C-alpha positions as a printed Julia matrix, in Angstrom:
598×3 Matrix{Float64}:
  37.25   69.83   -56.98
  33.85   69.35   -58.57
  30.72   69.86   -56.51
  29.0    66.47   -56.72
  25.77   67.51   -54.95
  24.9    70.35   -57.37
  25.47   68.27   -60.5
  23.5    65.4    -59.07
  20.53   67.63   -58.29
  20.74   69.28   -61.73
  20.76   66.01   -63.62
  17.97   64.53   -61.55
  15.84   67.68   -61.81
  16.23   67.89   -65.58
  15.22   64.29   -66.01
  12.17   64.58   -63.75
  11.11   67.8    -65.47
  11.35   66.1    -68.83
   9.19   63.21   -67.64
   6.55   65.55   -66.15
   6.51   67.75   -69.25
   6.22   65.02   -71.87
   4.58   61.9    -70.47
   1.21   63.28   -69.23
   0.53   65.36   -72.39
   1.59   62.47   -74.56
  -0.75   60.09   -72.73
  -3.67   62.55   -72.86
  -3.14   63.37   -76.53
  -2.83   59.69   -77.45
  -6.04   58.74   -75.62
  -8.05   61.63   -77.09
  -6.75   61.04   -80.57
  -7.46   57.32   -80.36
 -11.06   58.02   -79.27
 -11.64   60.61   -82.01
 -10.22   58.45   -84.78
 -12.25   55.44   -83.66
 -15.41   57.52   -83.4
 -14.8    58.93   -86.89
 -14.3    55.42   -88.31
 -17.51   54.19   -86.68
 -19.37   57.18   -88.1
 -18.09   56.37   -91.59
 -19.23   52.76   -91.15
 -22.75   53.94   -90.27
 -22.73   56.27   -93.3
 -21.76   53.37   -95.56
 -24.51   51.29   -93.97
 -27.17   53.92   -94.73
 -25.87   54.3    -98.28
 -26.05   50.56   -98.97
 -29.52   50.3    -97.39
 -30.88   53.19   -99.49
 -29.34   51.81  -102.68
 -30.78   48.37  -101.96
 -34.31   49.75  -101.62
 -33.89   51.58  -104.94
 -33.26   48.31  -106.82
 -35.21   45.13  -107.38
 -33.79   41.63  -107.7
 -35.07   38.4   -109.17
 -33.15   36.11  -106.78
 -30.99   36.13  -103.71
 -27.99   35.12  -105.83
 -28.52   38.21  -108.01
 -28.74   40.27  -104.81
 -25.44   38.77  -103.61
 -23.75   39.55  -106.94
 -25.06   43.13  -106.87
 -23.72   43.6   -103.29
 -20.27   42.33  -104.35
 -20.14   44.9   -107.15
 -21.28   47.69  -104.82
 -18.75   46.71  -102.12
 -15.9    46.99  -104.63
 -16.91   50.56  -105.43
 -17.28   51.53  -101.76
 -14.34   49.38  -100.53
 -16.44   47.91   -97.74
 -17.7    44.47   -96.79
 -21.48   43.96   -96.9
 -23.32   41.05   -95.29
 -27.04   40.26   -95.22
 -28.25   37.97   -92.42
 -31.69   36.37   -92.14
 -32.48   34.76   -88.8
 -28.77   34.29   -88.08
 -28.02   32.74   -91.5
 -25.8    34.61   -93.93
 -27.6    34.8    -97.3
 -25.22   37.28   -98.93
 -21.62   38.26   -98.19
 -19.32   40.26  -100.43
 -16.17   38.52   -99.15
 -17.45   34.94   -99.43
 -18.45   33.11  -102.65
 -22.16   32.45  -102.89
 -21.61   28.68  -102.94
 -19.67   28.85   -99.67
 -22.33   30.79   -97.75
 -24.07   27.69   -96.32
 -20.79   26.75   -94.65
 -20.63   29.95   -92.61
 -21.56   29.65   -88.94
 -24.64   31.31   -87.51
 -24.28   35.08   -86.95
 -27.2    35.32   -84.57
 -24.9    35.82   -81.57
 -22.85   38.66   -83.07
 -23.1    41.78   -80.85
 -23.95   44.13   -83.72
 -26.64   41.7    -85.01
 -28.24   41.49   -81.58
 -28.3    45.3    -81.33
 -29.86   45.6    -84.81
 -32.6    43.09   -83.93
 -33.46   45.31   -80.98
 -34.14   48.16   -83.4
 -30.81   49.91   -82.87
 -27.89   50.59   -85.12
 -25.3    48.11   -83.86
 -21.67   49.24   -84.01
 -18.83   46.92   -82.94
 -15.06   46.68   -83.38
 -13.73   43.09   -83.3
 -11.74   40.41   -85.1
 -13.43   38.66   -88.03
 -12.95   34.89   -88.01
 -14.13   34.73   -91.63
 -11.55   37.01   -93.27
  -9.12   37.13   -90.32
  -8.95   40.92   -89.91
  -9.95   43.55   -87.35
 -13.14   45.22   -88.68
 -15.54   47.98   -87.63
 -19.07   46.6    -87.99
 -22.3    48.61   -88.39
 -25.63   46.78   -88.64
 -29.35   47.63   -88.78
 -32.52   45.66   -89.35
 -34.23   45.76   -92.77
 -37.78   45.01   -93.82
 -38.62   42.6    -96.61
 -38.04   44.1   -100.06
 -39.29   42.12  -103.02
 -37.63   38.72  -103.03
 -35.29   39.81  -100.23
 -36.69   38.67   -96.87
 -36.54   40.76   -93.72
 -33.16   40.54   -92.03
 -30.12   42.49   -90.89
 -27.88   44.47   -93.2
 -24.3    44.76   -91.98
 -21.4    46.84   -93.3
 -17.78   46.35   -92.21
 -14.78   48.56   -92.92
 -11.16   47.69   -92.03
 -10.04   48.98   -88.67
  -6.51   49.15   -90.06
  -7.13   52.52   -91.7
  -7.92   54.07   -88.33
  -5.02   52.26   -86.72
  -2.62   53.45   -89.41
  -3.56   57.08   -88.8
  -3.12   56.63   -85.08
   0.21   54.82   -85.54
   1.57   57.62   -87.73
   0.66   60.24   -85.15
   2.04   58.13   -82.3
   5.26   57.54   -84.23
   5.71   61.27   -84.7
   5.15   61.92   -81.01
   7.52   59.09   -80.11
  10.29   60.57   -82.23
   9.77   63.9    -80.48
  10.01   62.14   -77.12
  13.14   60.22   -78.19
  14.97   63.26   -79.53
  14.08   65.27   -76.45
  15.24   62.52   -74.12
  18.43   62.01   -76.11
  19.19   65.71   -76.02
  18.65   65.82   -72.27
  20.86   62.79   -71.69
  23.58   64.23   -73.93
  23.44   67.54   -72.13
  23.6    65.82   -68.75
  26.51   63.68   -69.93
  28.53   66.64   -71.13
  27.84   68.53   -67.93
  28.69   65.65   -65.56
  31.49   64.02   -67.6
  34.41   65.45   -65.59
  32.63   64.45   -62.41
  32.03   60.9    -63.66
  35.71   60.51   -64.54
  36.64   61.29   -60.97
  34.0    58.85   -59.71
  35.45   56.08   -61.91
  38.91   56.65   -60.5
  37.53   56.4    -57.0
  35.57   53.24   -57.88
  38.64   51.67   -59.53
  40.71   52.24   -56.42
  37.96   50.82   -54.18
  37.54   47.82   -56.5
  41.27   47.08   -56.38
  41.07   47.02   -52.6
  38.04   44.72   -52.83
  39.99   42.35   -55.13
  42.73   41.9    -52.57
  45.12   44.81   -53.09
  44.75   45.82   -49.46
  47.98   47.81   -49.5
  46.49   50.28   -51.99
  45.09   53.59   -50.69
  42.81   56.24   -52.24
  44.64   59.56   -52.52
  42.25   61.7    -54.63
  38.45   61.97   -54.68
  35.91   64.0    -56.73
  34.47   66.22   -54.02
  34.56   67.1    -50.36
  31.41   65.08   -49.81
  33.45   61.92   -50.54
  36.13   62.58   -47.95
  34.42   60.54   -45.15
  33.84   57.67   -47.58
  37.46   57.69   -48.77
  38.73   57.76   -45.18
  36.46   54.83   -44.25
  37.63   52.78   -47.25
  41.3    53.41   -46.47
  40.8    52.45   -42.81
  38.87   49.35   -43.84
  41.64   48.3    -46.23
  44.22   48.69   -43.49
  42.16   46.62   -41.02
  41.44   43.91   -43.6
  45.13   43.7    -44.49
  46.03   43.19   -40.84
  43.31   40.59   -40.19
  44.1    38.79   -43.44
  47.68   38.26   -42.34
  46.4    36.7    -39.12
  43.91   34.47   -40.98
  46.54   33.33   -43.49
  48.96   32.45   -40.69
  46.26   30.48   -38.85
  45.19   28.75   -42.07
  48.74   27.67   -42.85
  49.17   26.29   -39.35
  45.9    24.36   -39.6
  46.77   23.05   -43.08
  50.15   21.89   -41.82
  48.47   20.01   -38.97
  45.67   18.73   -41.24
  47.98   17.42   -43.96
  50.64   16.25   -41.51
  48.31   13.78   -39.82
  48.82   10.11   -40.58
  45.09    9.56   -40.1
  42.75   10.36   -42.96
  40.31   13.17   -42.21
  37.08   14.01   -44.06
  34.88   17.0    -43.19
  31.17   16.93   -44.13
  28.9    19.97   -44.39
  25.36   20.27   -43.01
  23.96   18.43   -46.07
  26.25   15.46   -45.51
  28.38   16.32   -48.54
  32.17   16.31   -48.58
  33.68   19.7    -47.72
  37.36   18.77   -47.6
  39.8    15.87   -47.21
  43.42   15.77   -46.13
  46.35   14.26   -48.01
  46.46   11.12   -45.88
  42.87   10.23   -46.82
  43.52   10.63   -50.55
  46.36    8.14   -50.15
  44.09    5.69   -48.33
  41.15    6.25   -50.7
  42.28    7.6    -54.06
  38.63    7.75   -55.12
  37.92   10.69   -52.78
  40.46   12.98   -54.48
  38.51   15.86   -56.05
  35.16   14.72   -54.62
  34.29   17.96   -52.82
  30.53   18.53   -52.96
  29.66   14.85   -53.43
  28.0    12.52   -50.96
  29.99    9.93   -49.02
  28.6     7.0    -51.01
  29.4     8.73   -54.31
  33.03    9.16   -53.25
  33.68    5.91   -51.36
  31.02    3.47   -52.68
  30.46    2.34   -49.06
  26.71    2.06   -48.24
  27.38    1.26   -44.56
  29.38    4.45   -44.11
  26.68    6.52   -45.85
  23.98    4.95   -43.67
  25.92    5.78   -40.5
  26.37    9.39   -41.64
  22.64    9.69   -42.39
  21.71    8.21   -39.01
  23.91   10.68   -37.12
  22.78   13.75   -39.09
  19.13   12.68   -38.79
  19.25   11.93   -35.08
  17.87   14.63   -32.73
  20.7    13.88   -30.3
  23.76   13.1    -32.44
  26.34   10.76   -30.96
  29.77    9.61   -32.01
  29.97    6.39   -34.0
  32.62    4.08   -35.4
  32.81    1.23   -37.89
  35.36   -0.76   -39.88
  35.31   -0.68   -43.69
  36.62   -3.58   -45.75
  38.04   -2.45   -49.08
  39.44   -4.45   -52.01
  42.92   -5.99   -51.68
  42.32   -6.73   -47.96
  42.45   -3.09   -46.89
  40.62   -2.31   -43.64
  39.86    1.22   -42.42
  38.5     2.04   -38.96
  36.32    5.15   -39.17
  35.37    7.39   -36.23
  32.46    9.76   -36.93
  32.26   12.88   -34.74
  29.38   15.4    -35.25
  29.75   19.07   -34.31
  27.97   22.41   -34.78
  29.49   25.5    -36.38
  28.91   29.14   -35.42
  25.57   29.17   -37.28
  24.47   26.05   -35.34
  24.6    23.99   -38.53
  25.29   20.33   -37.8
  28.44   19.08   -39.53
  30.7    16.08   -39.11
  34.34   14.99   -39.05
  35.31   11.47   -40.15
  38.71   10.15   -39.04
  40.06    7.12   -40.93
  42.69    4.77   -39.44
  44.38    2.11   -41.55
  44.0    -1.09   -39.53
  44.71   -3.46   -42.43
  47.7    -5.12   -40.77
  45.82   -5.71   -37.53
  42.72   -7.04   -39.29
  44.78   -9.26   -41.6
  46.68  -10.73   -38.66
  43.42  -11.38   -36.84
  41.81  -12.89   -39.93
  44.83  -15.11   -40.62
  44.77  -16.26   -37.0
  41.05  -17.03   -37.11
  41.27  -18.78   -40.46
  44.3   -20.77   -39.4
  42.67  -21.93   -36.17
  39.4   -22.76   -37.94
  41.12  -24.59   -40.78
  43.4   -26.57   -38.5
  40.59  -27.55   -36.13
  38.4   -28.58   -39.06
  40.88  -30.44   -41.23
  42.98  -32.09   -38.51
  40.02  -33.52   -36.63
  39.56  -36.54   -38.93
  43.22  -37.73   -39.1
  43.68  -37.11   -35.38
  40.59  -39.19   -34.66
  41.94  -41.97   -36.88
  45.39  -41.88   -35.24
  43.85  -41.89   -31.77
  41.52  -44.79   -32.63
  44.23  -47.05   -34.05
  46.65  -46.15   -31.26
  44.04  -46.98   -28.59
  43.35  -50.28   -30.37
  47.03  -51.24   -30.26
  47.25  -50.29   -26.57
  44.08  -52.14   -25.61
  45.06  -55.28   -27.6
  48.79  -55.85   -27.07
  48.52  -59.37   -28.5
  47.45  -58.08   -31.9
  49.03  -60.06   -34.76
  52.08  -58.42   -36.27
  50.51  -58.07   -39.72
  47.47  -56.32   -38.27
  49.64  -54.09   -36.1
  51.74  -53.11   -39.13
  48.59  -52.15   -41.03
  47.44  -50.06   -38.06
  50.83  -48.37   -37.82
  50.88  -47.71   -41.57
  47.48  -46.06   -41.24
  48.76  -43.97   -38.33
  51.85  -42.98   -40.36
  49.76  -42.13   -43.43
  47.47  -39.88   -41.37
  50.48  -38.28   -39.67
  52.03  -37.55   -43.09
  48.71  -36.12   -44.23
  48.6   -33.88   -41.14
  52.18  -32.73   -41.76
  51.39  -31.9    -45.38
  48.23  -30.07   -44.35
  49.97  -28.01   -41.66
  52.73  -27.04   -44.09
  50.12  -26.01   -46.67
  48.24  -23.98   -44.1
  51.45  -22.19   -43.11
  52.22  -21.39   -46.75
  48.68  -20.11   -47.25
  48.86  -17.96   -44.11
  52.2   -16.47   -45.18
  50.83  -15.71   -48.66
  47.85  -13.94   -47.09
  50.01  -11.75   -44.89
  53.19  -11.11   -46.88
  51.8    -8.78   -49.56
  54.27   -5.91   -49.29
  55.08   -4.86   -52.86
  58.56   -3.82   -51.71
  59.4    -7.54   -51.26
  58.7    -8.3    -54.93
  61.62   -8.62   -57.34
  62.25   -9.22   -61.02
  62.1   -12.96   -61.8
  63.12  -14.8    -64.97
  59.94  -16.77   -65.68
  61.59  -19.16   -68.15
  64.35  -20.12   -65.72
  61.8   -20.86   -62.97
  59.84  -23.09   -65.37
  62.98  -25.0    -66.42
  64.02  -25.62   -62.81
  60.53  -26.65   -61.7
  60.06  -29.04   -64.63
  63.41  -30.73   -63.81
  62.32  -31.11   -60.18
  58.98  -32.66   -61.19
  60.45  -35.11   -63.73
  60.67  -38.02   -61.24
  56.99  -37.74   -60.34
  56.06  -37.71   -64.04
  58.37  -40.66   -64.73
  56.61  -42.78   -62.09
  53.31  -42.47   -64.06
  54.98  -42.71   -67.48
  53.86  -39.13   -68.23
  55.73  -36.93   -70.67
  56.47  -33.55   -69.05
  57.42  -30.82   -71.55
  57.73  -27.05   -71.58
  57.7   -24.36   -74.29
  59.19  -20.86   -73.91
  59.57  -17.74   -76.02
  62.88  -17.19   -77.79
  63.72  -14.24   -75.59
  63.68  -14.24   -71.81
  60.5   -12.99   -70.15
  60.86  -11.25   -66.79
  57.94  -10.8    -64.39
  57.25   -9.08   -61.06
  57.14  -11.55   -58.14
  59.53  -13.72   -56.2
  61.25  -16.94   -57.23
  60.09  -19.09   -54.29
  56.44  -18.14   -54.65
  56.42  -18.65   -58.42
  58.1   -22.04   -57.96
  55.46  -23.01   -55.38
  52.65  -22.14   -57.82
  54.19  -24.09   -60.71
  54.95  -27.13   -58.51
  51.33  -27.22   -57.29
  49.89  -26.91   -60.8
  52.27  -29.48   -62.34
  51.72  -31.88   -59.41
  47.93  -31.66   -59.88
  48.3   -32.14   -63.64
  50.37  -35.3    -63.12
  47.83  -36.66   -60.6
  44.9   -35.98   -62.91
  46.51  -37.26   -66.12
  46.31  -40.9    -67.16
  49.46  -42.94   -67.67
  51.16  -42.36   -71.0
  49.7   -38.85   -71.47
  51.47  -35.5    -71.75
  51.66  -32.51   -69.4
  52.92  -29.32   -71.04
  54.07  -26.09   -69.4
  54.26  -22.86   -71.39
  55.23  -19.2    -71.07
  54.08  -16.72   -73.73
  53.41  -13.02   -74.1
  49.78  -11.89   -74.14
  49.63   -8.15   -74.71
  51.73   -6.56   -71.98
  51.4    -9.6    -69.7
  53.36  -12.82   -69.28
  51.0   -15.8    -69.58
  51.99  -19.06   -67.78
  50.02  -22.25   -68.54
  49.97  -25.87   -67.37
  47.96  -28.23   -69.62
  47.04  -31.86   -69.0
  45.09  -34.6    -70.77
  43.1   -35.74   -67.77
  39.35  -36.11   -67.33
  38.92  -32.34   -67.05
  37.06  -30.22   -64.54
  33.24  -30.07   -64.63
  31.8   -26.65   -65.43
  29.9   -26.52   -62.12
  33.16  -26.99   -60.19
  35.3   -24.48   -62.06
  34.01  -21.52   -60.05
  34.99  -23.23   -56.76
  38.2   -24.98   -57.76
  40.36  -22.29   -56.08
  38.52  -22.41   -52.74
  40.31  -23.76   -49.68
  39.68  -27.46   -48.9
  37.65  -27.94   -52.08
  38.15  -31.37   -53.64
  36.7   -32.78   -56.83
  34.33  -35.7    -56.3
  35.28  -37.49   -59.51
  35.85  -41.22   -59.74
  38.2   -40.79   -62.68
  40.33  -38.28   -60.78
  42.59  -39.62   -58.06
  42.83  -36.28   -56.29
  39.94  -37.08   -54.01
  41.64  -40.23   -52.74
  45.3   -39.26   -52.48
  45.16  -37.54   -49.12
  45.36  -34.05   -50.61
  44.63  -31.17   -48.26
  42.67  -29.28   -50.88
  44.8   -26.17   -50.34
  47.16  -26.21   -53.33
  45.05  -24.17   -55.73
  44.0   -21.78   -52.96
  47.69  -21.17   -52.27
  48.31  -20.62   -55.99
  45.56  -18.05   -56.28
  46.67  -16.2    -53.13
  50.3   -16.01   -54.31
  49.43  -14.9    -57.85
  47.06  -12.21   -56.6
  49.68  -10.94   -54.18
  51.85  -10.35   -57.27
  49.05   -8.34   -58.89
  48.19  -11.13   -61.34
  45.22  -13.36   -62.07
  44.7   -17.13   -62.38
  41.91  -19.21   -63.92
  41.1   -22.63   -65.36
  39.88  -23.62   -68.84
  38.3   -27.05   -69.32
  37.82  -29.01   -71.49
  40.6   -28.08   -73.9
  40.15  -31.05   -76.25
  36.82  -30.58   -78.01
  36.96  -34.05   -79.64
  37.27  -36.04   -76.42
  35.82  -33.36   -74.12
  38.8   -33.82   -71.78
  41.83  -31.96   -70.52
  42.32  -28.86   -68.42
  44.55  -25.79   -68.63
  45.5   -23.69   -65.6
  46.6   -20.24   -66.75
  47.94  -17.31   -64.77
  49.24  -13.93   -65.91
  51.79  -11.6    -64.32
  53.08   -8.17   -65.15
  55.92   -8.26   -67.67
  58.88   -6.09   -66.79
  62.39   -5.37   -67.98
  65.35   -7.18   -66.52
  66.48   -5.51   -63.3
């Protein structure tokens, strides 16, 4: 077996030795060289400055412009930039056209200019905003010479020449450092390669155990130093395998209980977000399927439930809570909210959902029935009681008057009977919504039968009652009695609303994948402001042209129609007027799912 400790020390020692041997000398040499090269460049700049100053004093000029032109020619020969500044103003510059000199900013604040004005030779390395380069500046003050006023003469040479020399030397040293490092790494790799192969095998085995292959064991290892580690890993794998079996068994038992519950269960984390839901809840609320990590309101769209969750999680002393949710399609869920703390003392919550739709619907039907009966039967009962008391208190009432009183009593009794029957039909339609009770119904046959039954009523008002069907039979999902009840109500209303001699037409057509039933009349129509309320219970049109308000109707027919159609999964609405010329007529339309013949 390879000796891991020796190779590790050797590789580490070689690397540290390389760093100690190369980095400090490299840093020292680079710093010294940089200083020497910069000092040499500054010295050359001063030499150029003295040369230009001496040459300037040896010549005479007739104007400043001639002086500027002479400096430009001299700068090309020396490959330097020359500037002459008088009281901060540039009067000559070899890199700027003479006409552009007035546009240059004041140079009075330049460091080398300030040093020259103090009688020194100013030397500065900085970036030139005029020619956009790094330059080495050298400046000294000059006395007036002929037409040239006293000022500061400045010479600038590119700093790039010094930088290029330094970069070349640094590049050479860097290549030496790179090759040396590469050689050391290669040597270390070749020396430790067999050892690294053994390490990889050990790591691969340990990784397999970490990825869940707890039955795997490490049989070989690179050195004796690894024996305790290998033994510990093997023991750990064995213990994990044993505990994992226990955890999996417990998890399966809990999942069986969790998913086997008829109640819906939702678990929230400490942030109030959904952690998990059981199968029963996804059946109650399909919208929560796959909503892990979302808030309660995002998953259920129930603000009251979210507010209750927030109140419990935000309360210093959390308490249990409960509420009832009302969902579409008359679904009611009772929710119990129970907070708890986990092992880390994080406050979490369990929500248990119970489907109480049947109970709530029964209670609502009972309340509505009692309220409707007490409200709608009060008037006819009062009338019956009043006329009956009159007959009792006045036994000598003339026969004709008594007959009128008895006819009124009979009419109110018939109205009460009709109203009670309608209320019973409405209550049954509200409760009996089990889709398993629905069957396949031939819509055309129901229309034919209903139209035949309603012919006598139409004949009494001299109304033509017709129907129009598709060539092929159209089957819908519903039940024959309920569909007949809807059509009878709609046709009966159409006959009542229509004037004598008009036409009431019933139709059945296909509209997309739906069967569309319609009942059309030529009556006065339904005002736009009443169309949104026409299907409400006990709503009657206050229209002098419409006899519906005066015929003793209970105002429940259209409410029954809507309840029945919606229980079939369909929709019903009214369109009025349908005759744009006379602004009259109404059409009651409802759609049901089309299906194949059963």
